[in-house]
C-alpha positions as a Markdown table, in Angstrom:
| # | Residue | x | y | z |
|---|---|---|---|---|
| 1 | Met | 194.0 | -136.0 | -105.1 |
| 2 | Leu | 194.7 | -135.2 | -101.4 |
| 3 | Glu | 198.3 | -134.6 | -102.2 |
| 4 | Gln | 197.2 | -131.9 | -104.7 |
| 5 | Phe | 194.4 | -130.4 | -102.6 |
| 6 | Arg | 196.5 | -130.0 | -99.4 |
| 7 | Pro | 199.2 | -127.6 | -100.8 |
| 8 | Ala | 196.5 | -125.6 | -102.5 |
| 9 | Val | 194.6 | -125.1 | -99.2 |
| 10 | Val | 197.8 | -124.3 | -97.4 |
| 11 | Met | 198.8 | -121.8 | -100.0 |
| 12 | Phe | 195.4 | -120.2 | -99.9 |
| 13 | Val | 195.4 | -119.8 | -96.1 |
| 14 | Ala | 199.0 | -118.5 | -96.1 |
| 15 | Leu | 198.4 | -115.9 | -98.8 |
| 16 | Ser | 195.1 | -114.9 | -97.2 |
| 17 | Val | 196.9 | -114.2 | -93.9 |
| 18 | Leu | 199.9 | -112.6 | -95.5 |
| 19 | Leu | 198.1 | -110.4 | -98.0 |
| 20 | Gly | 194.7 | -110.0 | -96.3 |
| 21 | Leu | 195.9 | -109.3 | -92.8 |
| 22 | Phe | 199.6 | -108.9 | -92.3 |
| 23 | Tyr | 200.3 | -106.7 | -95.3 |
| 24 | Pro | 197.4 | -104.2 | -94.9 |
| 25 | Phe | 198.1 | -103.8 | -91.1 |
| 26 | Ala | 201.8 | -103.3 | -91.8 |
| 27 | Ile | 201.2 | -100.6 | -94.4 |
| 28 | Ala | 198.6 | -98.9 | -92.1 |
| 29 | Gly | 201.0 | -99.0 | -89.2 |
| 30 | Val | 203.9 | -97.5 | -91.3 |
| 31 | Ala | 201.5 | -94.8 | -92.7 |
| 32 | Gln | 200.4 | -93.9 | -89.2 |
| 33 | Leu | 204.0 | -93.5 | -88.0 |
| 34 | Ala | 205.5 | -91.8 | -91.1 |
| 35 | Phe | 202.5 | -89.8 | -92.5 |
| 36 | Pro | 199.8 | -89.7 | -89.8 |
| 37 | Thr | 198.0 | -86.6 | -91.2 |
| 38 | Gln | 197.8 | -88.0 | -94.7 |
| 39 | Ala | 196.9 | -91.5 | -93.5 |
| 40 | Asn | 193.9 | -90.0 | -91.6 |
| 41 | Gly | 192.5 | -88.1 | -94.5 |
| 42 | Ser | 194.4 | -84.8 | -94.3 |
| 43 | Leu | 191.8 | -83.5 | -91.9 |
| 44 | Ile | 191.8 | -79.9 | -90.8 |
| 45 | Met | 191.0 | -79.4 | -87.1 |
| 46 | Arg | 189.5 | -76.4 | -85.3 |
| 47 | Asn | 188.9 | -76.5 | -81.6 |
| 48 | Gly | 189.3 | -80.3 | -81.6 |
| 49 | Gln | 186.7 | -80.8 | -84.3 |
| 50 | Ala | 187.3 | -81.8 | -87.9 |
| 51 | Val | 186.0 | -79.0 | -90.2 |
| 52 | Gly | 187.0 | -80.7 | -93.5 |
| 53 | Ser | 189.8 | -82.2 | -95.4 |
| 54 | Ser | 192.5 | -80.3 | -97.4 |
| 55 | Leu | 191.9 | -82.8 | -100.2 |
| 56 | Ile | 188.2 | -82.4 | -100.7 |
| 57 | Gly | 186.4 | -79.1 | -101.5 |
| 58 | Gln | 183.4 | -77.7 | -99.8 |
| 59 | Asn | 180.4 | -75.8 | -101.2 |
| 60 | Phe | 180.9 | -72.3 | -99.8 |
| 61 | Ala | 178.1 | -70.0 | -101.1 |
| 62 | Asp | 178.0 | -67.1 | -98.6 |
| 63 | Ala | 179.3 | -63.8 | -100.1 |
| 64 | Lys | 181.8 | -63.4 | -97.2 |
| 65 | Tyr | 183.7 | -66.5 | -98.3 |
| 66 | Phe | 185.8 | -67.4 | -101.3 |
| 67 | Trp | 183.8 | -69.7 | -103.6 |
| 68 | Pro | 185.2 | -72.9 | -105.0 |
| 69 | Arg | 184.9 | -74.0 | -108.6 |
| 70 | Pro | 181.6 | -75.7 | -109.6 |
| 71 | Ser | 181.0 | -79.3 | -108.8 |
| 72 | Ala | 179.0 | -81.8 | -110.8 |
| 73 | Thr | 178.6 | -84.4 | -108.2 |
| 74 | Thr | 175.1 | -85.7 | -107.4 |
| 75 | Gly | 173.3 | -87.6 | -104.6 |
| 76 | Pro | 170.1 | -89.6 | -104.2 |
| 77 | Asp | 166.9 | -87.7 | -104.5 |
| 78 | Pro | 165.2 | -87.9 | -101.1 |
| 79 | Lys | 161.8 | -87.9 | -102.8 |
| 80 | Asp | 162.7 | -90.7 | -105.3 |
| 81 | Ala | 165.6 | -93.1 | -104.6 |
| 82 | Ser | 165.7 | -94.1 | -108.2 |
| 83 | Lys | 166.8 | -90.6 | -109.2 |
| 84 | Thr | 169.6 | -88.2 | -108.4 |
| 85 | Ile | 169.8 | -84.5 | -107.7 |
| 86 | Ala | 172.7 | -82.0 | -107.6 |
| 87 | Ala | 174.8 | -82.4 | -104.5 |
| 88 | Pro | 178.0 | -80.3 | -104.9 |
| 89 | Tyr | 181.2 | -81.8 | -103.4 |
| 90 | Asn | 179.5 | -85.1 | -102.5 |
| 91 | Ala | 182.6 | -87.2 | -101.6 |
| 92 | Asn | 180.6 | -90.3 | -102.0 |
| 93 | Ala | 179.9 | -89.7 | -105.7 |
| 94 | Ser | 183.0 | -88.2 | -107.3 |
| 95 | Thr | 182.3 | -87.5 | -111.0 |
| 96 | Gly | 182.3 | -84.9 | -113.7 |
| 97 | Ser | 179.2 | -83.9 | -115.6 |
| 98 | Asn | 180.3 | -85.7 | -118.8 |
| 99 | Leu | 178.6 | -83.0 | -120.9 |
| 100 | Ala | 180.2 | -82.2 | -124.2 |
| 101 | Pro | 181.6 | -78.7 | -125.1 |
| 102 | Thr | 178.6 | -78.4 | -127.5 |
| 103 | Ser | 176.0 | -79.1 | -124.7 |
| 104 | Lys | 173.4 | -76.3 | -124.3 |
| 105 | Ala | 172.9 | -77.4 | -120.7 |
| 106 | Leu | 176.6 | -76.9 | -120.0 |
| 107 | Met | 176.7 | -73.5 | -121.7 |
| 108 | Asp | 173.6 | -72.4 | -119.8 |
| 109 | Arg | 175.2 | -73.5 | -116.5 |
| 110 | Ile | 178.5 | -71.7 | -117.2 |
| 111 | Ala | 176.5 | -68.5 | -118.1 |
| 112 | Asp | 174.6 | -68.7 | -114.8 |
| 113 | Asp | 177.7 | -69.3 | -112.8 |
| 114 | Ala | 179.4 | -66.3 | -114.5 |
| 115 | Lys | 176.5 | -64.1 | -113.6 |
| 116 | Arg | 177.0 | -64.9 | -109.9 |
| 117 | Tyr | 180.3 | -63.1 | -109.8 |
| 118 | Gln | 179.1 | -59.8 | -111.3 |
| 119 | Gly | 182.6 | -58.6 | -111.3 |
| 120 | Asn | 184.7 | -56.5 | -113.7 |
| 121 | Gly | 186.6 | -58.2 | -116.5 |
| 122 | Lys | 186.6 | -61.8 | -117.6 |
| 123 | Val | 185.7 | -64.4 | -115.0 |
| 124 | Pro | 188.7 | -66.9 | -114.5 |
| 125 | Thr | 187.9 | -70.2 | -116.3 |
| 126 | Asp | 188.2 | -72.4 | -113.2 |
| 127 | Leu | 185.4 | -70.5 | -111.5 |
| 128 | Val | 182.9 | -71.6 | -114.1 |
| 129 | Thr | 184.2 | -75.1 | -115.0 |
| 130 | Ala | 184.0 | -78.2 | -112.8 |
| 131 | Ser | 186.9 | -80.5 | -112.3 |
| 132 | Ala | 186.8 | -84.2 | -113.5 |
| 133 | Ser | 186.3 | -85.4 | -109.9 |
| 134 | Gly | 183.9 | -82.7 | -108.7 |
| 135 | Leu | 185.9 | -82.5 | -105.5 |
| 136 | Asp | 188.8 | -80.2 | -106.3 |
| 137 | Pro | 189.7 | -78.2 | -103.2 |
| 138 | His | 191.8 | -75.7 | -105.1 |
| 139 | Ile | 191.3 | -72.7 | -107.3 |
| 140 | Ser | 193.9 | -70.7 | -109.2 |
| 141 | Pro | 195.4 | -67.6 | -107.6 |
| 142 | Ala | 193.7 | -65.5 | -110.3 |
| 143 | Ala | 190.3 | -67.0 | -109.3 |
| 144 | Ala | 190.9 | -66.1 | -105.7 |
| 145 | Leu | 192.1 | -62.6 | -106.4 |
| 146 | Tyr | 189.1 | -62.0 | -108.7 |
| 147 | Gln | 186.8 | -62.6 | -105.6 |
| 148 | Val | 188.7 | -60.2 | -103.3 |
| 149 | Pro | 186.4 | -57.1 | -103.9 |
| 150 | Arg | 183.2 | -59.1 | -103.0 |
| 151 | Val | 184.7 | -60.8 | -100.0 |
| 152 | Ala | 186.3 | -57.6 | -98.7 |
| 153 | Ala | 183.0 | -55.7 | -99.0 |
| 154 | Ala | 181.0 | -58.5 | -97.3 |
| 155 | Arg | 183.5 | -58.7 | -94.4 |
| 156 | His | 184.0 | -54.9 | -94.1 |
| 157 | Leu | 187.7 | -55.4 | -94.6 |
| 158 | Ser | 190.1 | -53.5 | -96.9 |
| 159 | Glu | 190.8 | -55.1 | -100.3 |
| 160 | Asp | 194.5 | -54.8 | -99.7 |
| 161 | Ala | 194.2 | -56.9 | -96.5 |
| 162 | Val | 192.2 | -59.6 | -98.2 |
| 163 | Arg | 194.5 | -59.6 | -101.2 |
| 164 | Thr | 197.5 | -60.0 | -98.9 |
| 165 | Leu | 195.8 | -62.9 | -97.3 |
| 166 | Val | 195.2 | -64.6 | -100.6 |
| 167 | Leu | 198.8 | -64.2 | -101.7 |
| 168 | Ala | 200.0 | -65.6 | -98.4 |
| 169 | His | 198.1 | -68.8 | -99.2 |
| 170 | Val | 199.2 | -69.5 | -102.7 |
| 171 | Glu | 200.8 | -72.9 | -102.9 |
| 172 | Gly | 203.6 | -73.2 | -105.4 |
| 173 | Arg | 204.2 | -76.0 | -108.0 |
| 174 | Asp | 205.0 | -79.5 | -106.6 |
| 175 | Leu | 208.7 | -80.0 | -106.5 |
| 176 | Gly | 209.0 | -76.6 | -108.1 |
| 177 | Phe | 207.9 | -77.6 | -111.6 |
| 178 | Leu | 204.9 | -79.9 | -111.4 |
| 179 | Gly | 201.4 | -78.5 | -111.9 |
| 180 | Glu | 200.4 | -74.8 | -111.4 |
| 181 | Pro | 200.2 | -72.6 | -108.3 |
| 182 | Val | 196.9 | -73.0 | -106.5 |
| 183 | Val | 194.9 | -71.8 | -103.5 |
| 184 | Asn | 193.1 | -74.2 | -101.1 |
| 185 | Val | 189.7 | -72.6 | -100.7 |
| 186 | Leu | 188.9 | -74.2 | -97.3 |
| 187 | Val | 192.3 | -73.2 | -95.8 |
| 188 | Leu | 191.9 | -69.7 | -97.2 |
| 189 | Asn | 188.4 | -69.3 | -95.8 |
| 190 | Leu | 189.5 | -70.5 | -92.3 |
| 191 | Ala | 192.3 | -68.0 | -92.4 |
| 192 | Leu | 189.8 | -65.3 | -93.5 |
| 193 | Asp | 187.6 | -66.1 | -90.5 |
| 194 | Asp | 190.6 | -65.9 | -88.2 |
| 195 | Ala | 191.6 | -62.5 | -89.7 |
| 196 | Ala | 188.1 | -61.2 | -89.4 |
| 197 | Arg | 187.9 | -62.1 | -85.7 |
| 198 | Gln | 191.2 | -60.4 | -85.0 |
| 199 | Thr | 190.1 | -57.3 | -86.8 |
| 200 | Asn | 186.7 | -57.2 | -85.1 |
| 201 | Gly | 188.5 | -57.7 | -81.8 |
| 202 | Arg | 190.8 | -54.7 | -82.3 |
| 203 | Gln | 187.8 | -52.6 | -83.3 |
| 204 | Lys | 185.9 | -53.2 | -80.1 |
| 205 | Pro | 186.3 | -50.5 | -77.5 |
């Protein structure tokens, strides 16, 4: 019995050390050396402070910012822990709504979101549909350009200047052929803040 038990224990301890300690630390070390930004969450820093991640969307709602696509993520209800409430872009609860295309609740929500834009022409699909994760940080270039008039008016900037900023932040297809061109909403809004500060600074006497 002891002859069978001893190798099993030795193998258990050896694999625990190898796979539970050495391997994770080795991978973490390599990642920190080769891909430090990605390994640390692709954080975006401003003045030494993390303002978000380029991988996770944020719930911008002010008219002077570009808005992301809807998010169906939820969070615990502070009034009743057994229930949940809407919590857009909650990174702790990545999920879609799981509502069917025939769902009245889904159709009503899409109609309400479309009314928010009050623009001319058809609202781009991704501005009224949530992603499967609820955390998508990107919108399509068409969705960003659709919002230019509202953002320009709220910022007192020319539409041409805001449109140029959008086009400068279009990210192409991965490897030139995977996926579709996108715009990172957080990155664009930070660039918009920078542009607005520069413009306001030039306008001051």
